[in-house]
C-alpha positions in Angstrom: 20.2 -16.2 -4.6 18.4 -16.2 -8.0 20.2 -16.6 -11.3 19.0 -15.6 -14.8 18.6 -19.3 -15.8 16.5 -20.3 -12.9 12.8 -21.3 -13.3 13.3 -22.3 -16.9 9.7 -23.5 -17.3 8.0 -20.6 -15.5 5.8 -18.4 -17.7 4.1 -16.0 -15.3 4.5 -14.6 -11.8 1.3 -13.2 -10.3 1.6 -11.2 -7.1 -0.8 -9.2 -4.9 -1.9 -8.8 -1.3 0.3 -5.8 -0.6 2.1 -3.2 -2.7 5.4 -4.6 -4.0 8.1 -2.0 -3.5 9.5 -1.2 -6.9 13.2 -1.4 -6.1 12.9 -5.0 -5.0 10.6 -5.9 -7.8 13.0 -4.4 -10.3 15.7 -6.9 -9.2 13.4 -9.8 -10.2 12.2 -8.1 -13.4 15.8 -7.5 -14.5 16.6 -11.1 -14.0 13.5 -12.7 -15.6 11.5 -10.0 -17.3 12.7 -10.9 -20.8 10.9 -14.3 -20.6 8.6 -14.3 -17.6 5.4 -12.2 -17.4 4.8 -10.3 -14.2 1.2 -9.5 -13.2 0.2 -7.2 -10.4 -3.2 -8.1 -9.1 -5.6 -6.4 -6.7 -8.6 -7.8 -4.8 -9.8 -7.1 -1.3 -10.7 -10.2 0.7 -14.2 -8.7 1.2 -14.8 -9.0 -2.6 -13.9 -12.7 -2.7 -11.9 -12.6 -5.9 -9.3 -10.6 -8.0 -10.8 -7.2 -9.0 -8.0 -6.0 -11.4 -4.7 -7.0 -12.9 -1.9 -5.0 -14.5 1.0 -6.4 -16.5 4.4 -5.0 -15.5 6.5 -3.4 -18.2 10.0 -2.0 -18.1 8.6 1.5 -18.4 7.0 1.1 -14.9 10.5 1.3 -13.4 11.2 4.8 -14.7 9.7 5.9 -11.4 10.8 3.8 -8.4 8.9 5.8 -5.8 5.2 5.2 -6.5 3.6 1.7 -6.5 2.5 -0.1 -9.6 -1.0 0.8 -10.9 -3.9 -1.4 -10.1 -4.9 -1.4 -13.8 -8.5 -1.6 -15.0 -11.2 -3.3 -12.9 -12.7 -6.5 -14.2 -16.0 -6.3 -16.0 -18.0 -7.9 -13.2 -17.1 -5.0 -10.9 -18.3 -1.4 -10.7 -16.5 1.3 -8.8 -16.6 4.9 -7.5 -13.8 7.1 -6.3 -15.2 9.2 -3.4 -14.0 12.0 -1.3 -14.4 12.4 2.5 -18.0 13.5 2.0 -18.8 10.4 -0.1 -19.1 12.4 -3.3 -17.3 11.4 -6.5 -14.0 13.2 -7.0 -13.0 14.8 -10.3 -11.1 12.6 -12.7 -7.4 12.6 -11.7 -8.1 13.5 -8.1 -7.4 11.2 -5.1 -10.3 9.5 -3.3 -11.4 6.2 -1.7 -12.1 3.3 -4.0 -15.5 1.8 -3.4 -16.5 -1.4 -5.2 -19.8 -2.8 -6.3 -20.9 -5.9 -8.1 -22.0 -9.5 -7.5 -18.7 -10.5 -5.8 -19.0 -7.9 -3.0 -19.4 -9.8 0.3 -22.4 -9.6 2.6 -20.4 -8.3 5.5 -18.2 -9.4 8.4 -19.3 -12.5 10.3 -20.9 -11.6 13.7 -19.5 -8.0 13.5 -22.4 -5.7 12.6 -20.5 -2.5 13.6 -17.7 -3.1 11.1 -20.2 -4.3 8.5 -22.2 -1.1 8.8 -19.1 1.0 8.3 -17.6 -0.8 5.3 -20.6 -2.4 3.5 -23.0 0.4 2.7 -26.0 0.7 0.3 -25.0 2.2 -3.0 -26.3 5.8 -2.8 -25.9 6.3 -6.5 -28.5 3.8 -7.7 -32.0 4.8 -6.6 -34.4 1.9 -6.1 -31.7 -0.7 -6.3 -30.6 -2.6 -3.2 -26.9 -2.9 -4.0 -24.1 -3.2 -1.6 -21.0 -1.0 -2.0 -17.7 -1.9 -0.2 -15.5 0.9 1.0 -12.0 -0.5 0.5 -10.1 2.2 2.5 -7.7 2.4 -0.4 -6.9 5.8 -1.8 -6.6 5.9 -5.6 -6.8 8.1 -8.6 -7.9 7.5 -12.2 -5.1 8.4 -14.6 -6.8 10.1 -17.6 -3.7 9.5 -19.8 -3.8 5.7 -19.6 -7.2 5.0 -18.1 -5.6 3.0 -15.3 -6.4 3.2 -11.6 -3.4 4.1 -9.6 -3.0 3.3 -5.9 -1.9 6.2 -3.7 -2.1 4.7 -0.2 -4.4 3.7 2.6 -7.0 6.0 4.1 -6.0 4.9 7.6 -2.3 5.6 6.8 -3.0 9.3 6.1 -1.9 11.3 9.1 -1.7 15.0 10.1 1.6 16.1 11.7 2.6 19.7 12.4 0.0 21.0 10.0 1.2 18.7 7.2 -0.9 15.8 5.7 1.4 12.8 5.3 1.0 9.5 3.5 3.0 6.9 5.4 3.4 4.9 2.2 5.5 7.8 0.8 8.0 7.3 3.7 8.0 3.6 3.2 8.7 4.1 -0.5 11.7 6.3 0.2 13.1 3.7 2.7 12.6 0.9 0.3 14.7 2.7 -2.3 17.8 2.2 -0.1 19.7 -0.8 -1.4 20.4 -2.2 2.1 16.7 -2.4 3.1 15.0 -5.7 2.8 11.6 -4.7 4.3 10.1 -1.8 6.2 7.0 -0.7 7.9 6.1 2.9 9.0 3.5 3.7 11.6 2.2 6.8 13.4 1.6 7.0 17.2 -0.6 9.9 18.1 0.7 11.5 21.2 -1.4 12.3 24.2 0.7 15.3 25.3 2.3 16.1 21.9 2.0 16.0 18.2 2.8 12.2 17.9 5.7 10.3 16.4 6.4 8.6 13.1 8.2 5.3 13.7 10.0 3.3 11.0 10.8 -0.4 11.5 13.2 -2.0 9.1 15.2 -5.1 8.4 18.5 -4.6 6.6 20.9 -6.8 4.6 24.0 -5.4 6.4 24.8 -3.3 9.3 23.9 0.4 9.0 23.7 3.2 11.6 20.7 5.3 12.3 22.7 8.4 11.3 23.6 6.9 7.9 19.9 6.0 7.3 18.6 9.4 8.3 21.2 11.1 6.1 20.0 9.2 3.1 16.3 9.9 3.9 16.9 13.6 4.2 17.9 13.6 0.6 14.6 12.2 -0.4 12.0 13.5 2.1 11.0 16.9 3.6 11.9 17.4 7.2 8.4 16.8 8.5 8.3 13.3 7.0 11.5 12.1 8.6 10.7 9.4 11.2 11.2 10.3 14.8 12.1 6.7 15.7 14.1 4.1 13.8 13.9 0.5 15.0 16.0 -2.2 13.4 14.7 -5.7 13.4 15.9 -9.0 12.1 12.4 -9.6 10.5 9.2 -7.6 10.7 6.2 -9.3 12.3 3.6 -10.6 9.9 -0.2 -11.1 10.4 -2.0 -14.3 9.5 -2.2 -13.3 5.8 1.6 -12.9 5.6 1.4 -9.1 5.4 3.5 -6.8 7.6 1.5 -6.5 10.9 1.2 -2.8 11.3 -1.1 -3.1 14.3 1.7 -5.0 16.1 4.2 -2.4 14.9 2.1 0.4 16.5 2.1 -1.6 19.7 5.9 -2.0 19.6 6.4 1.6 18.8 4.9 2.5 22.1 7.5 0.3 23.9 10.6 1.9 22.4 12.1 5.1 23.7 13.7 6.1 20.5 16.7 3.8 20.7 17.5 1.6 17.7 
């Protein structure tokens, strides 16, 4: 519905909360990028404010698969990128982003179990009682540009048929399809089998499951092809306006593979 002349007085669009699929963002950038600045911001709720910002440039759309970088963290934040053993990864390797600094929250209200898991004492500063928040976001530091790049969510990394799969990679492939308006991919671990990848999506016009899977097989290896495709008019959202993947996992258990 947008036209190039719309929003004549707008100077900046700031977006965050969830990774903005590049194919959809490119449509906005192509319309307004010559006169409106686009800023991708990042900041977990548990840290009470924005941690980083990265200005979008035309060069960012040379690759439509990966998400935009988070950028550089603000000066009032410290960070570590840690592996599964809570040790720093080598520069360029993927690990969990852990944040420190005065904006890190004290914990979850009346939830000591979750607090103990996510808000931990910083083990790298002896003699200093400093909290470190484990974000659950998988990132890597790009040595070429010094920017932190988001790679996915720790809880969205699954093992299927011996392969480690990032569910965000499947979502990125689906979002490349021009008829897709939004999608969410979840994994249901099977009790008597290997489990199933389920893809929920809303589309702009009618498309068959066969057509969708044919397109996906051109972009993804066979073990990443969803076992279930569920079309919806609109994906459920949580109270923060994000796609409710917890609800999608519940719904995936109710479907028998039919679209």
